[in-house]
mmJSON file of the N, C-alpha and C atoms, coordinates in Angstrom:
{"data_MODEL":{"atom_site":{
"group_PDB":["ATOM","ATOM","ATOM","ATOM","ATOM","ATOM","ATOM","ATOM","ATOM","ATOM","ATOM","ATOM","ATOM","ATOM","ATOM","ATOM","ATOM","ATOM","ATOM","ATOM","ATOM","ATOM","ATOM","ATOM","ATOM","ATOM","ATOM","ATOM","ATOM","ATOM","ATOM","ATOM","ATOM","ATOM","ATOM","ATOM","ATOM","ATOM","ATOM","ATOM","ATOM","ATOM","ATOM","ATOM","ATOM","ATOM","ATOM","ATOM","ATOM","ATOM","ATOM","ATOM","ATOM","ATOM","ATOM","ATOM","ATOM","ATOM","ATOM","ATOM","ATOM","ATOM","ATOM","ATOM","ATOM","ATOM","ATOM","ATOM","ATOM","ATOM","ATOM","ATOM","ATOM","ATOM","ATOM","ATOM","ATOM","ATOM","ATOM","ATOM","ATOM","ATOM","ATOM","ATOM","ATOM","ATOM","ATOM","ATOM","ATOM","ATOM","ATOM","ATOM","ATOM","ATOM","ATOM","ATOM","ATOM","ATOM","ATOM","ATOM","ATOM","ATOM","ATOM","ATOM","ATOM","ATOM","ATOM","ATOM","ATOM","ATOM","ATOM","ATOM","ATOM","ATOM","ATOM","ATOM","ATOM","ATOM","ATOM","ATOM","ATOM","ATOM","ATOM","ATOM","ATOM","ATOM","ATOM","ATOM","ATOM","ATOM","ATOM","ATOM","ATOM","ATOM","ATOM","ATOM","ATOM","ATOM","ATOM","ATOM","ATOM","ATOM","ATOM","ATOM","ATOM","ATOM","ATOM","ATOM","ATOM","ATOM","ATOM","ATOM","ATOM","ATOM","ATOM","ATOM","ATOM","ATOM","ATOM","ATOM","ATOM","ATOM","ATOM","ATOM","ATOM","ATOM","ATOM","ATOM","ATOM","ATOM","ATOM","ATOM","ATOM","ATOM","ATOM","ATOM","ATOM","ATOM","ATOM","ATOM","ATOM","ATOM","ATOM","ATOM","ATOM","ATOM","ATOM","ATOM","ATOM","ATOM","ATOM","ATOM","ATOM","ATOM","ATOM","ATOM","ATOM","ATOM","ATOM","ATOM","ATOM","ATOM","ATOM","ATOM","ATOM","ATOM","ATOM","ATOM","ATOM","ATOM","ATOM","ATOM","ATOM","ATOM","ATOM","ATOM","ATOM","ATOM","ATOM","ATOM","ATOM","ATOM","ATOM","ATOM","ATOM","ATOM","ATOM","ATOM","ATOM","ATOM","ATOM"],
"id":[1,2,3,4,5,6,7,8,9,10,11,12,13,14,15,16,17,18,19,20,21,22,23,24,25,26,27,28,29,30,31,32,33,34,35,36,37,38,39,40,41,42,43,44,45,46,47,48,49,50,51,52,53,54,55,56,57,58,59,60,61,62,63,64,65,66,67,68,69,70,71,72,73,74,75,76,77,78,79,80,81,82,83,84,85,86,87,88,89,90,91,92,93,94,95,96,97,98,99,100,101,102,103,104,105,106,107,108,109,110,111,112,113,114,115,116,117,118,119,120,121,122,123,124,125,126,127,128,129,130,131,132,133,134,135,136,137,138,139,140,141,142,143,144,145,146,147,148,149,150,151,152,153,154,155,156,157,158,159,160,161,162,163,164,165,166,167,168,169,170,171,172,173,174,175,176,177,178,179,180,181,182,183,184,185,186,187,188,189,190,191,192,193,194,195,196,197,198,199,200,201,202,203,204,205,206,207,208,209,210,211,212,213,214,215,216,217,218,219,220,221,222,223,224,225,226,227,228,229,230,231],
"type_symbol":["N","C","C","N","C","C","N","C","C","N","C","C","N","C","C","N","C","C","N","C","C","N","C","C","N","C","C","N","C","C","N","C","C","N","C","C","N","C","C","N","C","C","N","C","C","N","C","C","N","C","C","N","C","C","N","C","C","N","C","C","N","C","C","N","C","C","N","C","C","N","C","C","N","C","C","N","C","C","N","C","C","N","C","C","N","C","C","N","C","C","N","C","C","N","C","C","N","C","C","N","C","C","N","C","C","N","C","C","N","C","C","N","C","C","N","C","C","N","C","C","N","C","C","N","C","C","N","C","C","N","C","C","N","C","C","N","C","C","N","C","C","N","C","C","N","C","C","N","C","C","N","C","C","N","C","C","N","C","C","N","C","C","N","C","C","N","C","C","N","C","C","N","C","C","N","C","C","N","C","C","N","C","C","N","C","C","N","C","C","N","C","C","N","C","C","N","C","C","N","C","C","N","C","C","N","C","C","N","C","C","N","C","C","N","C","C","N","C","C","N","C","C","N","C","C","N","C","C","N","C","C"],
"label_atom_id":["N","CA","C","N","CA","C","N","CA","C","N","CA","C","N","CA","C","N","CA","C","N","CA","C","N","CA","C","N","CA","C","N","CA","C","N","CA","C","N","CA","C","N","CA","C","N","CA","C","N","CA","C","N","CA","C","N","CA","C","N","CA","C","N","CA","C","N","CA","C","N","CA","C","N","CA","C","N","CA","C","N","CA","C","N","CA","C","N","CA","C","N","CA","C","N","CA","C","N","CA","C","N","CA","C","N","CA","C","N","CA","C","N","CA","C","N","CA","C","N","CA","C","N","CA","C","N","CA","C","N","CA","C","N","CA","C","N","CA","C","N","CA","C","N","CA","C","N","CA","C","N","CA","C","N","CA","C","N","CA","C","N","CA","C","N","CA","C","N","CA","C","N","CA","C","N","CA","C","N","CA","C","N","CA","C","N","CA","C","N","CA","C","N","CA","C","N","CA","C","N","CA","C","N","CA","C","N","CA","C","N","CA","C","N","CA","C","N","CA","C","N","CA","C","N","CA","C","N","CA","C","N","CA","C","N","CA","C","N","CA","C","N","CA","C","N","CA","C","N","CA","C","N","CA","C","N","CA","C","N","CA","C","N","CA","C","N","CA","C"],
"label_alt_id":[null,null,null,null,null,null,null,null,null,null,null,null,null,null,null,null,null,null,null,null,null,null,null,null,null,null,null,null,null,null,null,null,null,null,null,null,null,null,null,null,null,null,null,null,null,null,null,null,null,null,null,null,null,null,null,null,null,null,null,null,null,null,null,null,null,null,null,null,null,null,null,null,null,null,null,null,null,null,null,null,null,null,null,null,null,null,null,null,null,null,null,null,null,null,null,null,null,null,null,null,null,null,null,null,null,null,null,null,null,null,null,null,null,null,null,null,null,null,null,null,null,null,null,null,null,null,null,null,null,null,null,null,null,null,null,null,null,null,null,null,null,null,null,null,null,null,null,null,null,null,null,null,null,null,null,null,null,null,null,null,null,null,null,null,null,null,null,null,null,null,null,null,null,null,null,null,null,null,null,null,null,null,null,null,null,null,null,null,null,null,null,null,null,null,null,null,null,null,null,null,null,null,null,null,null,null,null,null,null,null,null,null,null,null,null,null,null,null,null,null,null,null,null,null,null,null,null,null,null,null,null],
"label_comp_id":["MET","MET","MET","LEU","LEU","LEU","SER","SER","SER","CYS","CYS","CYS","LYS","LYS","LYS","GLU","GLU","GLU","LEU","LEU","LEU","VAL","VAL","VAL","ALA","ALA","ALA","ASN","ASN","ASN","SER","SER","SER","SER","SER","SER","ASP","ASP","ASP","PHE","PHE","PHE","LEU","LEU","LEU","ASP","ASP","ASP","SER","SER","SER","GLN","GLN","GLN","LEU","LEU","LEU","ASN","ASN","ASN","LEU","LEU","LEU","ARG","ARG","ARG","GLN","GLN","GLN","ARG","ARG","ARG","LEU","LEU","LEU","ALA","ALA","ALA","VAL","VAL","VAL","ARG","ARG","ARG","MET","MET","MET","HIS","HIS","HIS","LEU","LEU","LEU","ALA","ALA","ALA","MET","MET","MET","CYS","CYS","CYS","TYR","TYR","TYR","ARG","ARG","ARG","CYS","CYS","CYS","ARG","ARG","ARG","ARG","ARG","ARG","PHE","PHE","PHE","ILE","ILE","ILE","ARG","ARG","ARG","GLN","GLN","GLN","MET","MET","MET","ARG","ARG","ARG","LEU","LEU","LEU","SER","SER","SER","GLN","GLN","GLN","ARG","ARG","ARG","VAL","VAL","VAL","LEU","LEU","LEU","ARG","ARG","ARG","ALA","ALA","ALA","LEU","LEU","LEU","PRO","PRO","PRO","GLU","GLU","GLU","GLN","GLN","GLN","ALA","ALA","ALA","ILE","ILE","ILE","PRO","PRO","PRO","GLU","GLU","GLU","LEU","LEU","LEU","GLU","GLU","GLU","GLU","GLU","GLU","LEU","LEU","LEU","SER","SER","SER","ALA","ALA","ALA","ARG","ARG","ARG","LEU","LEU","LEU","ALA","ALA","ALA","GLU","GLU","GLU","GLN","GLN","GLN","ARG","ARG","ARG","ARG","ARG","ARG","LEU","LEU","LEU","GLN","GLN","GLN","ARG","ARG","ARG"],
"label_asym_id":["A","A","A","A","A","A","A","A","A","A","A","A","A","A","A","A","A","A","A","A","A","A","A","A","A","A","A","A","A","A","A","A","A","A","A","A","A","A","A","A","A","A","A","A","A","A","A","A","A","A","A","A","A","A","A","A","A","A","A","A","A","A","A","A","A","A","A","A","A","A","A","A","A","A","A","A","A","A","A","A","A","A","A","A","A","A","A","A","A","A","A","A","A","A","A","A","A","A","A","A","A","A","A","A","A","A","A","A","A","A","A","A","A","A","A","A","A","A","A","A","A","A","A","A","A","A","A","A","A","A","A","A","A","A","A","A","A","A","A","A","A","A","A","A","A","A","A","A","A","A","A","A","A","A","A","A","A","A","A","A","A","A","A","A","A","A","A","A","A","A","A","A","A","A","A","A","A","A","A","A","A","A","A","A","A","A","A","A","A","A","A","A","A","A","A","A","A","A","A","A","A","A","A","A","A","A","A","A","A","A","A","A","A","A","A","A","A","A","A","A","A","A","A","A","A","A","A","A","A","A","A"],
"label_entity_id":["1","1","1","1","1","1","1","1","1","1","1","1","1","1","1","1","1","1","1","1","1","1","1","1","1","1","1","1","1","1","1","1","1","1","1","1","1","1","1","1","1","1","1","1","1","1","1","1","1","1","1","1","1","1","1","1","1","1","1","1","1","1","1","1","1","1","1","1","1","1","1","1","1","1","1","1","1","1","1","1","1","1","1","1","1","1","1","1","1","1","1","1","1","1","1","1","1","1","1","1","1","1","1","1","1","1","1","1","1","1","1","1","1","1","1","1","1","1","1","1","1","1","1","1","1","1","1","1","1","1","1","1","1","1","1","1","1","1","1","1","1","1","1","1","1","1","1","1","1","1","1","1","1","1","1","1","1","1","1","1","1","1","1","1","1","1","1","1","1","1","1","1","1","1","1","1","1","1","1","1","1","1","1","1","1","1","1","1","1","1","1","1","1","1","1","1","1","1","1","1","1","1","1","1","1","1","1","1","1","1","1","1","1","1","1","1","1","1","1","1","1","1","1","1","1","1","1","1","1","1","1"],
"label_seq_id":[1,1,1,2,2,2,3,3,3,4,4,4,5,5,5,6,6,6,7,7,7,8,8,8,9,9,9,10,10,10,11,11,11,12,12,12,13,13,13,14,14,14,15,15,15,16,16,16,17,17,17,18,18,18,19,19,19,20,20,20,21,21,21,22,22,22,23,23,23,24,24,24,25,25,25,26,26,26,27,27,27,28,28,28,29,29,29,30,30,30,31,31,31,32,32,32,33,33,33,34,34,34,35,35,35,36,36,36,37,37,37,38,38,38,39,39,39,40,40,40,41,41,41,42,42,42,43,43,43,44,44,44,45,45,45,46,46,46,47,47,47,48,48,48,49,49,49,50,50,50,51,51,51,52,52,52,53,53,53,54,54,54,55,55,55,56,56,56,57,57,57,58,58,58,59,59,59,60,60,60,61,61,61,62,62,62,63,63,63,64,64,64,65,65,65,66,66,66,67,67,67,68,68,68,69,69,69,70,70,70,71,71,71,72,72,72,73,73,73,74,74,74,75,75,75,76,76,76,77,77,77],
"pdbx_PDB_ins_code":[null,null,null,null,null,null,null,null,null,null,null,null,null,null,null,null,null,null,null,null,null,null,null,null,null,null,null,null,null,null,null,null,null,null,null,null,null,null,null,null,null,null,null,null,null,null,null,null,null,null,null,null,null,null,null,null,null,null,null,null,null,null,null,null,null,null,null,null,null,null,null,null,null,null,null,null,null,null,null,null,null,null,null,null,null,null,null,null,null,null,null,null,null,null,null,null,null,null,null,null,null,null,null,null,null,null,null,null,null,null,null,null,null,null,null,null,null,null,null,null,null,null,null,null,null,null,null,null,null,null,null,null,null,null,null,null,null,null,null,null,null,null,null,null,null,null,null,null,null,null,null,null,null,null,null,null,null,null,null,null,null,null,null,null,null,null,null,null,null,null,null,null,null,null,null,null,null,null,null,null,null,null,null,null,null,null,null,null,null,null,null,null,null,null,null,null,null,null,null,null,null,null,null,null,null,null,null,null,null,null,null,null,null,null,null,null,null,null,null,null,null,null,null,null,null,null,null,null,null,null,null],
"Cartn_x":[12.791,11.704,12.2,11.613,11.938,11.495,12.312,11.897,11.125,10.443,9.702,10.657,11.814,12.807,13.263,13.48,13.878,12.752,11.514,10.389,10.315,10.454,10.415,11.536,12.725,13.857,13.606,12.827,12.539,11.196,10.473,9.099,9.003,9.883,9.815,10.076,11.098,11.385,10.229,9.6,8.444,7.306,6.996,5.891,6.177,7.46,7.853,8.173,7.876,8.119,9.587,10.48,11.91,12.578,11.814,12.386,12.368,13.344,13.336,12.284,12.066,11.012,11.202,12.393,12.654,12.333,12.759,12.494,10.998,10.309,8.863,8.139,8.538,7.908,8.161,9.366,9.685,8.825,8.658,7.82,6.375,5.872,4.477,4.225,5.18,5.018,4.982,5.857,5.859,4.532,4.059,2.8,1.621,1.682,0.604,0.505,1.62,1.637,1.719,1.93,2.182,1.182,0.256,-0.772,-0.163,0.806,1.405,2.088,2.768,3.428,2.417,1.334,0.274,-0.29,-0.517,-1.031,-0.018,1.27,2.316,2.319,2.244,2.249,1.001,-0.15,-1.375,-1.189,-0.595,-0.365,0.621,1.637,2.604,1.928,1.053,0.337,-0.575,-1.244,-2.1,-1.266,-0.131,0.756,1.207,1.542,1.936,0.81,-0.421,-1.564,-1.794,-1.69,-1.9,-0.826,0.425,1.511,1.382,0.937,0.758,-0.396,-1.348,-2.508,-2.215,-1.136,-0.799,-0.398,-0.696,-0.276,1.249,1.783,3.233,3.8,3.06,3.534,2.878,3.629,3.101,1.953,0.942,-0.194,0.017,0.132,0.46,-0.484,-1.775,-2.725,-2.42,-2.02,-1.696,-0.42,0.542,1.78,1.493,0.647,0.279,-0.481,-1.434,-2.204,-1.289,-0.378,0.561,1.408,1.867,2.691,1.882,0.622,-0.221,-0.496,-0.79,-1.041,0.199,1.355,2.605,2.845,2.551,2.726,1.765,0.509,-0.459,-0.038,0.446,0.896,2.092,2.999,4.17,3.753,2.764,2.293,1.558,0.921,0.172,1.085,2.312,3.225,3.719],
"Cartn_y":[-48.481,-47.991,-47.814,-46.885,-46.584,-47.725,-48.051,-49.042,-48.322,-49.09,-48.5,-47.764,-48.348,-47.724,-46.378,-46.313,-45.057,-44.028,-44.475,-43.553,-42.937,-43.767,-43.25,-42.238,-42.544,-41.634,-40.287,-40.284,-39.058,-38.434,-39.023,-38.589,-37.144,-36.723,-35.338,-34.35,-34.634,-33.743,-33.729,-34.871,-34.942,-34.083,-34.218,-33.466,-31.973,-31.616,-30.205,-29.636,-30.4,-29.984,-29.636,-30.442,-30.192,-31.127,-31.982,-32.926,-32.337,-32.758,-32.318,-33.141,-32.79,-33.428,-34.94,-35.384,-36.826,-37.563,-36.986,-37.613,-37.64,-36.531,-36.485,-37.538,-37.693,-38.698,-40.11,-40.359,-41.67,-41.947,-40.928,-41.092,-41.332,-40.542,-40.696,-42.054,-42.546,-43.849,-44.941,-44.817,-45.799,-45.754,-44.547,-44.407,-44.975,-44.884,-45.426,-46.945,-47.573,-49.038,-49.611,-48.787,-49.314,-48.745,-49.572,-49.147,-48.732,-49.493,-49.194,-47.826,-47.506,-46.202,-45.069,-45.317,-44.303,-44.03,-45.092,-44.942,-44.189,-44.497,-43.814,-42.315,-41.966,-40.555,-39.841,-40.513,-39.91,-39.617,-40.556,-40.364,-39.215,-39.125,-38.026,-36.674,-36.619,-35.365,-34.988,-35.973,-35.719,-35.211,-35.821,-35.382,-33.941,-33.594,-32.221,-31.24,-31.583,-30.694,-30.521,-31.599,-31.523,-30.648,-30.852,-30.057,-28.585,-28.298,-26.896,-26.242,-27.034,-26.493,-26.221,-26.755,-26.539,-25.086,-24.562,-23.189,-23.105,-21.95,-21.785,-21.643,-21.005,-20.83,-21.87,-22.295,-23.261,-22.626,-23.394,-22.932,-23.456,-22.56,-22.993,-24.068,-23.949,-24.934,-26.328,-26.388,-27.674,-28.256,-27.406,-27.876,-28.452,-27.778,-28.253,-29.576,-29.659,-30.879,-32.036,-31.762,-32.78,-33.29,-32.4,-32.79,-33.641,-33.257,-34.04,-35.433,-35.525,-36.824,-37.71,-37.111,-37.88,-38.387,-37.566,-37.983,-39.11,-39.0,-40.082,-41.37,-41.285,-42.478,-43.108,-42.276,-42.776,-43.485,-42.936,-43.532,-44.844,-45.01,-46.226,-47.395,-47.145,-48.234,-48.964],
"Cartn_z":[165.591,166.426,167.854,168.54,169.928,170.834,171.824,172.816,173.918,174.743,175.866,176.804,177.03,177.906,177.342,176.035,175.404,175.474,175.314,175.403,176.796,177.814,179.185,179.401,178.876,179.028,178.346,177.275,176.523,176.875,177.801,178.055,178.535,179.432,179.922,178.806,178.004,176.874,175.878,175.662,174.764,175.299,176.574,177.16,177.227,177.322,177.374,175.993,174.942,173.543,173.305,173.842,173.694,172.682,172.029,171.072,169.67,168.857,167.461,166.702,165.442,164.654,164.567,164.308,164.183,165.482,166.596,167.9,168.207,167.912,168.151,167.327,166.087,165.228,165.765,166.248,166.808,168.043,168.89,170.084,169.673,168.75,168.318,167.668,166.893,166.27,167.348,168.336,169.418,170.176,170.472,171.209,170.424,169.105,168.279,168.406,168.77,168.831,170.244,171.244,172.592,173.603,174.025,174.973,176.305,176.783,178.093,178.102,177.039,176.979,176.811,176.072,175.99,177.369,178.132,179.494,180.365,180.2,180.949,180.636,179.355,178.96,179.479,179.433,179.996,181.484,182.197,183.635,183.877,183.054,183.184,182.93,181.927,181.644,182.809,183.37,184.528,185.702,185.932,187.012,186.802,185.566,185.266,185.587,185.181,185.435,186.935,187.683,189.128,189.76,189.38,189.955,189.6,188.388,187.994,188.738,189.181,189.89,191.366,191.871,193.278,193.506,194.692,194.983,195.046,194.646,194.64,196.045,196.927,198.296,199.195,200.183,201.136,201.932,202.188,202.979,204.395,205.383,206.754,207.298,207.008,207.52,206.964,205.705,205.098,205.698,205.992,206.603,207.992,208.752,210.077,209.99,209.083,208.899,208.487,207.579,207.126,208.28,209.121,210.271,211.247,211.494,212.407,211.86,210.554,209.942,209.984,209.733,209.796,211.209,212.201,213.606,213.964,213.535,213.794,213.135,211.93,211.234,211.943,212.42,213.134,214.414,215.12,216.376,216.149,214.984,214.691,214.345,214.03,213.653,214.828],
"occupancy":[1.0,1.0,1.0,1.0,1.0,1.0,1.0,1.0,1.0,1.0,1.0,1.0,1.0,1.0,1.0,1.0,1.0,1.0,1.0,1.0,1.0,1.0,1.0,1.0,1.0,1.0,1.0,1.0,1.0,1.0,1.0,1.0,1.0,1.0,1.0,1.0,1.0,1.0,1.0,1.0,1.0,1.0,1.0,1.0,1.0,1.0,1.0,1.0,1.0,1.0,1.0,1.0,1.0,1.0,1.0,1.0,1.0,1.0,1.0,1.0,1.0,1.0,1.0,1.0,1.0,1.0,1.0,1.0,1.0,1.0,1.0,1.0,1.0,1.0,1.0,1.0,1.0,1.0,1.0,1.0,1.0,1.0,1.0,1.0,1.0,1.0,1.0,1.0,1.0,1.0,1.0,1.0,1.0,1.0,1.0,1.0,1.0,1.0,1.0,1.0,1.0,1.0,1.0,1.0,1.0,1.0,1.0,1.0,1.0,1.0,1.0,1.0,1.0,1.0,1.0,1.0,1.0,1.0,1.0,1.0,1.0,1.0,1.0,1.0,1.0,1.0,1.0,1.0,1.0,1.0,1.0,1.0,1.0,1.0,1.0,1.0,1.0,1.0,1.0,1.0,1.0,1.0,1.0,1.0,1.0,1.0,1.0,1.0,1.0,1.0,1.0,1.0,1.0,1.0,1.0,1.0,1.0,1.0,1.0,1.0,1.0,1.0,1.0,1.0,1.0,1.0,1.0,1.0,1.0,1.0,1.0,1.0,1.0,1.0,1.0,1.0,1.0,1.0,1.0,1.0,1.0,1.0,1.0,1.0,1.0,1.0,1.0,1.0,1.0,1.0,1.0,1.0,1.0,1.0,1.0,1.0,1.0,1.0,1.0,1.0,1.0,1.0,1.0,1.0,1.0,1.0,1.0,1.0,1.0,1.0,1.0,1.0,1.0,1.0,1.0,1.0,1.0,1.0,1.0,1.0,1.0,1.0,1.0,1.0,1.0,1.0,1.0,1.0,1.0,1.0,1.0],
"B_iso_or_equiv":[0.0,0.0,0.0,0.0,0.0,0.0,0.0,0.0,0.0,0.0,0.0,0.0,0.0,0.0,0.0,0.0,0.0,0.0,0.0,0.0,0.0,0.0,0.0,0.0,0.0,0.0,0.0,0.0,0.0,0.0,0.0,0.0,0.0,0.0,0.0,0.0,0.0,0.0,0.0,0.0,0.0,0.0,0.0,0.0,0.0,0.0,0.0,0.0,0.0,0.0,0.0,0.0,0.0,0.0,0.0,0.0,0.0,0.0,0.0,0.0,0.0,0.0,0.0,0.0,0.0,0.0,0.0,0.0,0.0,0.0,0.0,0.0,0.0,0.0,0.0,0.0,0.0,0.0,0.0,0.0,0.0,0.0,0.0,0.0,0.0,0.0,0.0,0.0,0.0,0.0,0.0,0.0,0.0,0.0,0.0,0.0,0.0,0.0,0.0,0.0,0.0,0.0,0.0,0.0,0.0,0.0,0.0,0.0,0.0,0.0,0.0,0.0,0.0,0.0,0.0,0.0,0.0,0.0,0.0,0.0,0.0,0.0,0.0,0.0,0.0,0.0,0.0,0.0,0.0,0.0,0.0,0.0,0.0,0.0,0.0,0.0,0.0,0.0,0.0,0.0,0.0,0.0,0.0,0.0,0.0,0.0,0.0,0.0,0.0,0.0,0.0,0.0,0.0,0.0,0.0,0.0,0.0,0.0,0.0,0.0,0.0,0.0,0.0,0.0,0.0,0.0,0.0,0.0,0.0,0.0,0.0,0.0,0.0,0.0,0.0,0.0,0.0,0.0,0.0,0.0,0.0,0.0,0.0,0.0,0.0,0.0,0.0,0.0,0.0,0.0,0.0,0.0,0.0,0.0,0.0,0.0,0.0,0.0,0.0,0.0,0.0,0.0,0.0,0.0,0.0,0.0,0.0,0.0,0.0,0.0,0.0,0.0,0.0,0.0,0.0,0.0,0.0,0.0,0.0,0.0,0.0,0.0,0.0,0.0,0.0,0.0,0.0,0.0,0.0,0.0,0.0],
"pdbx_formal_charge":[null,null,null,null,null,null,null,null,null,null,null,null,null,null,null,null,null,null,null,null,null,null,null,null,null,null,null,null,null,null,null,null,null,null,null,null,null,null,null,null,null,null,null,null,null,null,null,null,null,null,null,null,null,null,null,null,null,null,null,null,null,null,null,null,null,null,null,null,null,null,null,null,null,null,null,null,null,null,null,null,null,null,null,null,null,null,null,null,null,null,null,null,null,null,null,null,null,null,null,null,null,null,null,null,null,null,null,null,null,null,null,null,null,null,null,null,null,null,null,null,null,null,null,null,null,null,null,null,null,null,null,null,null,null,null,null,null,null,null,null,null,null,null,null,null,null,null,null,null,null,null,null,null,null,null,null,null,null,null,null,null,null,null,null,null,null,null,null,null,null,null,null,null,null,null,null,null,null,null,null,null,null,null,null,null,null,null,null,null,null,null,null,null,null,null,null,null,null,null,null,null,null,null,null,null,null,null,null,null,null,null,null,null,null,null,null,null,null,null,null,null,null,null,null,null,null,null,null,null,null,null],
"auth_seq_id":[1,1,1,2,2,2,3,3,3,4,4,4,5,5,5,6,6,6,7,7,7,8,8,8,9,9,9,10,10,10,11,11,11,12,12,12,13,13,13,14,14,14,15,15,15,16,16,16,17,17,17,18,18,18,19,19,19,20,20,20,21,21,21,22,22,22,23,23,23,24,24,24,25,25,25,26,26,26,27,27,27,28,28,28,29,29,29,30,30,30,31,31,31,32,32,32,33,33,33,34,34,34,35,35,35,36,36,36,37,37,37,38,38,38,39,39,39,40,40,40,41,41,41,42,42,42,43,43,43,44,44,44,45,45,45,46,46,46,47,47,47,48,48,48,49,49,49,50,50,50,51,51,51,52,52,52,53,53,53,54,54,54,55,55,55,56,56,56,57,57,57,58,58,58,59,59,59,60,60,60,61,61,61,62,62,62,63,63,63,64,64,64,65,65,65,66,66,66,67,67,67,68,68,68,69,69,69,70,70,70,71,71,71,72,72,72,73,73,73,74,74,74,75,75,75,76,76,76,77,77,77],
"auth_comp_id":["MET","MET","MET","LEU","LEU","LEU","SER","SER","SER","CYS","CYS","CYS","LYS","LYS","LYS","GLU","GLU","GLU","LEU","LEU","LEU","VAL","VAL","VAL","ALA","ALA","ALA","ASN","ASN","ASN","SER","SER","SER","SER","SER","SER","ASP","ASP","ASP","PHE","PHE","PHE","LEU","LEU","LEU","ASP","ASP","ASP","SER","SER","SER","GLN","GLN","GLN","LEU","LEU","LEU","ASN","ASN","ASN","LEU","LEU","LEU","ARG","ARG","ARG","GLN","GLN","GLN","ARG","ARG","ARG","LEU","LEU","LEU","ALA","ALA","ALA","VAL","VAL","VAL","ARG","ARG","ARG","MET","MET","MET","HIS","HIS","HIS","LEU","LEU","LEU","ALA","ALA","ALA","MET","MET","MET","CYS","CYS","CYS","TYR","TYR","TYR","ARG","ARG","ARG","CYS","CYS","CYS","ARG","ARG","ARG","ARG","ARG","ARG","PHE","PHE","PHE","ILE","ILE","ILE","ARG","ARG","ARG","GLN","GLN","GLN","MET","MET","MET","ARG","ARG","ARG","LEU","LEU","LEU","SER","SER","SER","GLN","GLN","GLN","ARG","ARG","ARG","VAL","VAL","VAL","LEU","LEU","LEU","ARG","ARG","ARG","ALA","ALA","ALA","LEU","LEU","LEU","PRO","PRO","PRO","GLU","GLU","GLU","GLN","GLN","GLN","ALA","ALA","ALA","ILE","ILE","ILE","PRO","PRO","PRO","GLU","GLU","GLU","LEU","LEU","LEU","GLU","GLU","GLU","GLU","GLU","GLU","LEU","LEU","LEU","SER","SER","SER","ALA","ALA","ALA","ARG","ARG","ARG","LEU","LEU","LEU","ALA","ALA","ALA","GLU","GLU","GLU","GLN","GLN","GLN","ARG","ARG","ARG","ARG","ARG","ARG","LEU","LEU","LEU","GLN","GLN","GLN","ARG","ARG","ARG"],
"auth_asym_id":["A","A","A","A","A","A","A","A","A","A","A","A","A","A","A","A","A","A","A","A","A","A","A","A","A","A","A","A","A","A","A","A","A","A","A","A","A","A","A","A","A","A","A","A","A","A","A","A","A","A","A","A","A","A","A","A","A","A","A","A","A","A","A","A","A","A","A","A","A","A","A","A","A","A","A","A","A","A","A","A","A","A","A","A","A","A","A","A","A","A","A","A","A","A","A","A","A","A","A","A","A","A","A","A","A","A","A","A","A","A","A","A","A","A","A","A","A","A","A","A","A","A","A","A","A","A","A","A","A","A","A","A","A","A","A","A","A","A","A","A","A","A","A","A","A","A","A","A","A","A","A","A","A","A","A","A","A","A","A","A","A","A","A","A","A","A","A","A","A","A","A","A","A","A","A","A","A","A","A","A","A","A","A","A","A","A","A","A","A","A","A","A","A","A","A","A","A","A","A","A","A","A","A","A","A","A","A","A","A","A","A","A","A","A","A","A","A","A","A","A","A","A","A","A","A","A","A","A","A","A","A"],
"auth_atom_id":["N","CA","C","N","CA","C","N","CA","C","N","CA","C","N","CA","C","N","CA","C","N","CA","C","N","CA","C","N","CA","C","N","CA","C","N","CA","C","N","CA","C","N","CA","C","N","CA","C","N","CA","C","N","CA","C","N","CA","C","N","CA","C","N","CA","C","N","CA","C","N","CA","C","N","CA","C","N","CA","C","N","CA","C","N","CA","C","N","CA","C","N","CA","C","N","CA","C","N","CA","C","N","CA","C","N","CA","C","N","CA","C","N","CA","C","N","CA","C","N","CA","C","N","CA","C","N","CA","C","N","CA","C","N","CA","C","N","CA","C","N","CA","C","N","CA","C","N","CA","C","N","CA","C","N","CA","C","N","CA","C","N","CA","C","N","CA","C","N","CA","C","N","CA","C","N","CA","C","N","CA","C","N","CA","C","N","CA","C","N","CA","C","N","CA","C","N","CA","C","N","CA","C","N","CA","C","N","CA","C","N","CA","C","N","CA","C","N","CA","C","N","CA","C","N","CA","C","N","CA","C","N","CA","C","N","CA","C","N","CA","C","N","CA","C","N","CA","C","N","CA","C","N","CA","C","N","CA","C","N","CA","C","N","CA","C","N","CA","C"],
"pdbx_PDB_model_num":[1,1,1,1,1,1,1,1,1,1,1,1,1,1,1,1,1,1,1,1,1,1,1,1,1,1,1,1,1,1,1,1,1,1,1,1,1,1,1,1,1,1,1,1,1,1,1,1,1,1,1,1,1,1,1,1,1,1,1,1,1,1,1,1,1,1,1,1,1,1,1,1,1,1,1,1,1,1,1,1,1,1,1,1,1,1,1,1,1,1,1,1,1,1,1,1,1,1,1,1,1,1,1,1,1,1,1,1,1,1,1,1,1,1,1,1,1,1,1,1,1,1,1,1,1,1,1,1,1,1,1,1,1,1,1,1,1,1,1,1,1,1,1,1,1,1,1,1,1,1,1,1,1,1,1,1,1,1,1,1,1,1,1,1,1,1,1,1,1,1,1,1,1,1,1,1,1,1,1,1,1,1,1,1,1,1,1,1,1,1,1,1,1,1,1,1,1,1,1,1,1,1,1,1,1,1,1,1,1,1,1,1,1,1,1,1,1,1,1,1,1,1,1,1,1,1,1,1,1,1,1]
}}}
């Protein structure tokens, strides 16, 4: 059976459908028995969805806001 460490190492390939049948079955069997890894995979899927929803080009207003927030944080330290 796959260890948690092996699952994490294969997680990107699993989510991108890059594993062969044997590897996919090993991941699915591990996920069926491991709550922590199921939670990890759910978080990875959520992260993928959020990243895909981001605009491809930088938005100038967001860059300016980010710079101002970083400066305020630096001054508060």
